[in-house]
Legacy VTK file of the C-alpha trace (Angstrom):
# vtk DataFile Version 3.0
C-alpha trace
ASCII
DATASET POLYDATA
POINTS 107 float
-3.037 -25.109 3.383
-4.659 -28.360 2.264
-3.720 -32.087 2.994
-1.084 -32.689 0.417
0.901 -29.279 1.266
0.820 -30.173 4.807
2.068 -33.543 3.726
4.935 -31.914 1.729
5.717 -29.515 4.512
5.990 -32.465 7.056
8.121 -34.309 4.449
10.661 -31.473 3.909
10.894 -30.509 7.770
11.425 -34.126 8.829
13.735 -34.949 6.132
11.374 -38.255 5.067
9.591 -39.253 2.109
6.282 -37.922 1.388
4.742 -41.558 1.357
6.021 -41.781 5.095
4.769 -38.094 5.846
1.406 -39.137 4.522
1.035 -42.193 6.776
2.298 -40.271 9.559
-0.274 -37.498 9.104
-3.046 -40.161 8.493
-2.028 -42.180 11.925
-2.225 -38.731 13.814
-5.815 -37.769 12.418
-6.960 -41.380 12.741
-5.612 -41.465 16.447
-7.173 -38.276 17.309
-10.352 -39.257 15.979
-10.545 -42.528 18.050
-9.620 -40.598 21.243
-12.616 -38.068 20.403
-15.017 -40.942 19.675
-14.050 -42.551 23.026
-14.848 -39.548 24.811
-11.293 -38.614 25.586
-9.175 -35.465 24.958
-5.866 -35.010 23.063
-3.701 -32.404 24.786
-0.684 -31.512 22.871
1.070 -28.902 25.196
2.118 -25.780 23.486
-0.205 -26.464 20.788
-3.817 -27.028 21.844
-6.546 -29.357 22.856
-8.661 -31.359 20.975
-11.836 -32.458 22.968
-15.698 -33.300 22.500
-18.058 -30.515 23.427
-21.793 -31.268 24.087
-24.489 -29.098 22.519
-27.871 -29.317 24.177
-31.188 -30.130 22.537
-32.888 -26.669 21.769
-36.051 -25.739 19.650
-35.363 -24.105 16.258
-37.728 -22.540 13.673
-38.189 -23.537 10.096
-37.320 -20.434 8.286
-39.861 -20.989 5.347
-42.988 -21.861 7.576
-42.015 -20.473 11.020
-42.780 -24.009 12.383
-40.987 -24.961 15.551
-39.214 -28.128 15.486
-36.606 -29.808 18.003
-33.165 -30.030 17.247
-31.585 -32.752 18.996
-28.375 -32.655 21.300
-25.018 -33.350 19.746
-21.640 -33.942 20.397
-19.104 -31.716 18.613
-15.310 -31.888 18.230
-13.606 -28.744 19.287
-10.296 -27.453 19.455
-8.942 -24.827 21.851
-5.461 -23.535 21.035
-2.587 -23.460 23.520
-0.583 -20.688 24.467
2.447 -21.477 22.150
0.034 -21.521 19.098
-1.345 -18.437 20.254
1.704 -16.472 20.818
3.063 -17.670 17.230
0.016 -16.498 15.403
-0.095 -13.173 17.775
3.430 -12.372 18.558
3.474 -10.172 21.704
4.201 -6.822 20.969
7.353 -5.082 22.444
6.693 -3.084 25.375
6.614 0.647 25.152
8.617 2.850 27.407
6.564 5.183 29.007
7.253 8.573 27.952
7.675 10.868 30.813
4.758 13.713 30.923
6.170 16.940 29.807
4.867 20.122 31.528
5.242 23.300 30.359
6.586 25.637 32.767
4.184 28.416 33.388
5.775 31.859 32.267
LINES 1 108
107 0 1 2 3 4 5 6 7 8 9 10 11 12 13 14 15 16 17 18 19 20 21 22 23 24 25 26 27 28 29 30 31 32 33 34 35 36 37 38 39 40 41 42 43 44 45 46 47 48 49 50 51 52 53 54 55 56 57 58 59 60 61 62 63 64 65 66 67 68 69 70 71 72 73 74 75 76 77 78 79 80 81 82 83 84 85 86 87 88 89 90 91 92 93 94 95 96 97 98 99 100 101 102 103 104 105 106
């Protein structure tokens, strides 16, 4: 699903015009981006958590020359899915009734 399809789905689900849905989606993404830039995390209970992860500096290699080079530390945006989203994507399997072991009687 791309952004325009998401806007269409939001508009249909909330019964609002597509323009309003587009502005709402832009407001959400801008707000999440601003929070992450400020070092905060955004927690949507049941959906997931957006947070900034730190990646340490490390030594890499140039694949063409084999020369060692330093790769700088970086901050990366990350997302961890919440239980509600995980359960929606992977519905719990129904519990199987344990079958009693059948033993054959010795004849």
